[in-house]
C-alpha positions as a Markdown table, in Angstrom:
| # | Residue | x | y | z |
|---|---|---|---|---|
| 1 | Met | -36.9 | -134.4 | -2.0 |
| 2 | Thr | -35.7 | -132.1 | -4.8 |
| 3 | Ser | -37.7 | -131.2 | -7.9 |
| 4 | Thr | -35.6 | -133.6 | -10.0 |
| 5 | Asp | -36.5 | -136.5 | -7.7 |
| 6 | Gln | -40.2 | -135.9 | -7.9 |
| 7 | Ala | -42.2 | -138.2 | -10.1 |
| 8 | Arg | -43.2 | -136.7 | -13.4 |
| 9 | Leu | -46.6 | -137.4 | -15.0 |
| 10 | Lys | -46.2 | -140.5 | -17.2 |
| 11 | Leu | -49.0 | -142.1 | -19.2 |
| 12 | Thr | -49.3 | -145.7 | -20.3 |
| 13 | Ala | -49.9 | -146.4 | -24.0 |
| 14 | Arg | -53.6 | -146.6 | -23.4 |
| 15 | Gly | -53.7 | -143.4 | -21.5 |
| 16 | Ala | -51.7 | -141.6 | -24.2 |
| 17 | Val | -53.9 | -143.0 | -27.0 |
| 18 | Ser | -57.0 | -141.9 | -25.0 |
| 19 | Leu | -55.6 | -138.5 | -24.5 |
| 20 | Leu | -54.8 | -138.2 | -28.2 |
| 21 | Phe | -58.3 | -139.4 | -29.2 |
| 22 | Ala | -59.9 | -136.9 | -26.8 |
| 23 | Val | -57.9 | -134.0 | -28.1 |
| 24 | Thr | -58.4 | -135.0 | -31.7 |
| 25 | Leu | -62.2 | -135.4 | -31.2 |
| 26 | Leu | -62.4 | -132.0 | -29.5 |
| 27 | Gly | -60.4 | -130.5 | -32.4 |
| 28 | Gln | -62.8 | -132.1 | -34.9 |
| 29 | Ile | -65.8 | -130.6 | -33.1 |
| 30 | Leu | -64.2 | -127.2 | -32.9 |
| 31 | Pro | -62.8 | -125.7 | -36.1 |
| 32 | Leu | -59.2 | -126.5 | -35.0 |
| 33 | Ser | -58.9 | -130.1 | -36.1 |
| 34 | Gly | -55.3 | -130.0 | -37.5 |
| 35 | Pro | -53.6 | -127.9 | -34.9 |
| 36 | Ala | -55.4 | -129.8 | -32.1 |
| 37 | Phe | -54.2 | -133.2 | -33.6 |
| 38 | Val | -50.6 | -132.0 | -33.8 |
| 39 | Ala | -50.7 | -130.6 | -30.3 |
| 40 | Gly | -52.2 | -133.9 | -29.1 |
| 41 | Cys | -49.4 | -135.9 | -30.8 |
| 42 | Val | -46.7 | -133.8 | -29.2 |
| 43 | Val | -48.2 | -134.0 | -25.7 |
| 44 | Ala | -48.9 | -137.8 | -26.0 |
| 45 | Ala | -45.3 | -138.4 | -27.2 |
| 46 | Leu | -43.9 | -136.4 | -24.3 |
| 47 | Leu | -46.0 | -137.8 | -21.6 |
| 48 | Val | -46.0 | -141.5 | -22.4 |
| 49 | Gln | -43.7 | -143.9 | -20.6 |
| 50 | Pro | -40.6 | -144.7 | -22.7 |
| 51 | Arg | -41.5 | -148.4 | -22.8 |
| 52 | Asp | -44.8 | -147.6 | -24.4 |
| 53 | Leu | -43.5 | -145.5 | -27.3 |
| 54 | Leu | -43.8 | -148.3 | -29.9 |
| 55 | Pro | -47.6 | -148.9 | -29.5 |
| 56 | Leu | -48.2 | -145.1 | -29.4 |
| 57 | Val | -46.4 | -144.1 | -32.6 |
| 58 | Val | -48.4 | -146.5 | -34.8 |
| 59 | Thr | -51.8 | -145.2 | -33.7 |
| 60 | Pro | -52.1 | -141.5 | -34.9 |
| 61 | Pro | -53.6 | -142.4 | -38.4 |
| 62 | Leu | -56.2 | -144.7 | -36.8 |
| 63 | Ile | -57.1 | -142.1 | -34.1 |
| 64 | Phe | -57.4 | -139.3 | -36.7 |
| 65 | Phe | -59.6 | -141.5 | -38.9 |
| 66 | Gly | -61.8 | -142.7 | -36.0 |
| 67 | Ala | -62.4 | -139.3 | -34.6 |
| 68 | Thr | -63.2 | -137.9 | -38.1 |
| 69 | Val | -65.7 | -140.7 | -38.8 |
| 70 | Leu | -67.4 | -140.3 | -35.5 |
| 71 | Val | -67.8 | -136.5 | -35.9 |
| 72 | Glu | -69.0 | -136.8 | -39.5 |
| 73 | Val | -71.5 | -139.5 | -38.7 |
| 74 | Val | -73.0 | -137.3 | -36.0 |
| 75 | Arg | -73.0 | -134.3 | -38.4 |
| 76 | Ser | -74.8 | -136.2 | -41.1 |
| 77 | Ile | -77.6 | -137.7 | -38.9 |
| 78 | Gly | -80.1 | -134.9 | -39.6 |
| 79 | Ser | -79.5 | -134.5 | -43.3 |
| 80 | Ala | -81.9 | -135.5 | -46.1 |
| 81 | Ser | -79.3 | -138.0 | -47.6 |
| 82 | Met | -77.2 | -139.3 | -44.7 |
| 83 | Leu | -75.0 | -141.4 | -46.9 |
| 84 | Gln | -74.2 | -138.6 | -49.4 |
| 85 | Thr | -73.6 | -136.2 | -46.6 |
| 86 | Leu | -71.3 | -138.6 | -44.7 |
| 87 | Gly | -69.3 | -139.4 | -47.8 |
| 88 | Leu | -68.8 | -135.8 | -48.7 |
| 89 | Gly | -68.0 | -134.9 | -45.1 |
| 90 | Leu | -65.4 | -137.7 | -44.8 |
| 91 | Phe | -63.8 | -136.8 | -48.1 |
| 92 | Thr | -63.6 | -133.1 | -47.2 |
| 93 | Ala | -62.4 | -133.7 | -43.6 |
| 94 | Leu | -59.8 | -136.4 | -44.5 |
| 95 | Ser | -58.4 | -134.6 | -47.5 |
| 96 | Ser | -58.1 | -131.2 | -45.7 |
| 97 | Gly | -56.6 | -132.9 | -42.6 |
| 98 | Ala | -54.0 | -135.0 | -44.5 |
| 99 | Pro | -51.1 | -132.5 | -44.1 |
| 100 | Trp | -51.9 | -132.2 | -40.4 |
| 101 | Leu | -52.0 | -136.0 | -40.1 |
| 102 | Phe | -48.7 | -136.5 | -41.8 |
| 103 | Gly | -47.1 | -133.6 | -39.8 |
| 104 | Gly | -48.4 | -134.8 | -36.5 |
| 105 | Ser | -47.4 | -138.4 | -37.1 |
| 106 | Ala | -43.9 | -137.4 | -38.2 |
| 107 | Leu | -43.5 | -135.1 | -35.2 |
| 108 | Met | -44.6 | -137.8 | -32.9 |
| 109 | Leu | -42.2 | -140.2 | -34.5 |
| 110 | Gly | -39.3 | -137.8 | -34.1 |
| 111 | Ile | -40.0 | -137.1 | -30.5 |
| 112 | Ala | -40.4 | -140.8 | -29.8 |
| 113 | Trp | -37.2 | -141.6 | -31.5 |
| 114 | Arg | -35.3 | -139.1 | -29.3 |
| 115 | Arg | -37.0 | -140.5 | -26.2 |
| 116 | Gly | -36.0 | -144.2 | -26.9 |
| 117 | Leu | -38.1 | -145.7 | -29.6 |
| 118 | Arg | -34.9 | -147.1 | -31.1 |
| 119 | Asp | -34.5 | -149.3 | -28.0 |
| 120 | Asn | -38.1 | -150.4 | -28.1 |
| 121 | Val | -37.6 | -151.6 | -31.7 |
| 122 | Arg | -34.4 | -153.3 | -30.8 |
| 123 | Asp | -36.1 | -155.1 | -27.9 |
| 124 | Leu | -39.0 | -156.2 | -30.1 |
| 125 | Arg | -36.6 | -157.6 | -32.7 |
| 126 | His | -34.7 | -159.4 | -30.0 |
| 127 | Asp | -37.9 | -160.9 | -28.6 |
| 128 | Leu | -39.0 | -162.1 | -32.0 |
| 129 | Gly | -35.7 | -163.9 | -32.3 |
| 130 | Ser | -32.3 | -163.1 | -33.6 |
| 131 | Gly | -32.8 | -165.2 | -36.8 |
| 132 | Val | -35.9 | -163.2 | -37.8 |
| 133 | Ala | -34.2 | -159.9 | -37.0 |
| 134 | Ala | -31.2 | -160.8 | -39.3 |
| 135 | Gly | -33.5 | -161.9 | -42.1 |
| 136 | Val | -32.8 | -165.6 | -41.6 |
| 137 | Pro | -36.1 | -167.6 | -41.1 |
| 138 | Arg | -36.3 | -169.6 | -38.0 |
| 139 | Gln | -36.6 | -173.4 | -38.1 |
| 140 | Arg | -40.1 | -174.6 | -37.3 |
| 141 | Ala | -40.3 | -176.3 | -34.0 |
| 142 | Ser | -41.3 | -180.0 | -33.9 |
| 143 | Val | -44.8 | -180.9 | -32.8 |
| 144 | Glu | -43.5 | -182.4 | -29.5 |
| 145 | Thr | -41.7 | -179.2 | -28.5 |
| 146 | Ala | -44.4 | -176.8 | -29.8 |
| 147 | Phe | -47.2 | -178.5 | -27.7 |
| 148 | Ala | -47.9 | -176.8 | -24.5 |
| 149 | Pro | -50.4 | -178.7 | -22.4 |
| 150 | Glu | -53.2 | -177.0 | -20.5 |
| 151 | Pro | -52.5 | -176.0 | -16.9 |
| 152 | Glu | -52.7 | -178.7 | -14.3 |
| 153 | Gly | -56.3 | -179.3 | -13.2 |
| 154 | Tyr | -57.8 | -177.4 | -16.0 |
| 155 | Phe | -59.5 | -180.4 | -17.7 |
| 156 | Glu | -58.2 | -183.5 | -15.9 |
| 157 | Pro | -55.9 | -183.9 | -13.0 |
| 158 | Arg | -52.4 | -185.2 | -13.9 |
| 159 | Val | -50.9 | -188.2 | -12.3 |
| 160 | Tyr | -47.2 | -188.1 | -11.5 |
| 161 | Gly | -44.8 | -190.9 | -10.8 |
| 162 | Lys | -44.8 | -194.5 | -11.7 |
| 163 | Ala | -47.8 | -196.8 | -11.7 |
| 164 | Ser | -48.0 | -199.1 | -8.7 |
| 165 | Thr | -47.3 | -202.8 | -9.2 |
| 166 | Ser | -50.9 | -203.7 | -8.6 |
| 167 | Glu | -52.0 | -201.5 | -11.5 |
| 168 | Gln | -49.3 | -202.8 | -13.8 |
| 169 | Gly | -50.5 | -206.4 | -13.5 |
| 170 | Asp | -54.1 | -205.7 | -14.5 |
């Protein structure tokens, strides 16, 4: 087996999001919040499986915000006015991290685009229906075709076939 045949490390969307959260949280704890976030975005975009690019590229703002809130809540626990300390800490951390957030998100989007995000978006649009993708609204399905009964045996057993002649006469 050659080196090109060997399997490379690929993460699922959950794994890449978890990796990005861990790196961002570590960066928030250390005084390297911005560079750590950008590095986490690059690594996550490079290691995720190509089919999971779409869920990954929409999560960096949420991950950055969640890690910042978590760290600032922990930092404000021992203060005299927890709410005031939390508000000031969040304002400071989010405003100073905004350029890093935009840069990391844009870098992740660029890497994902080159790795096949365009195909994921095309597949999503195809799955949603060609009418919706072209801007034409789809016709609403009738009640009969939209109804999907529960699986067999879930509530009541189903009876298949015709009723016997003795049951029809009753």
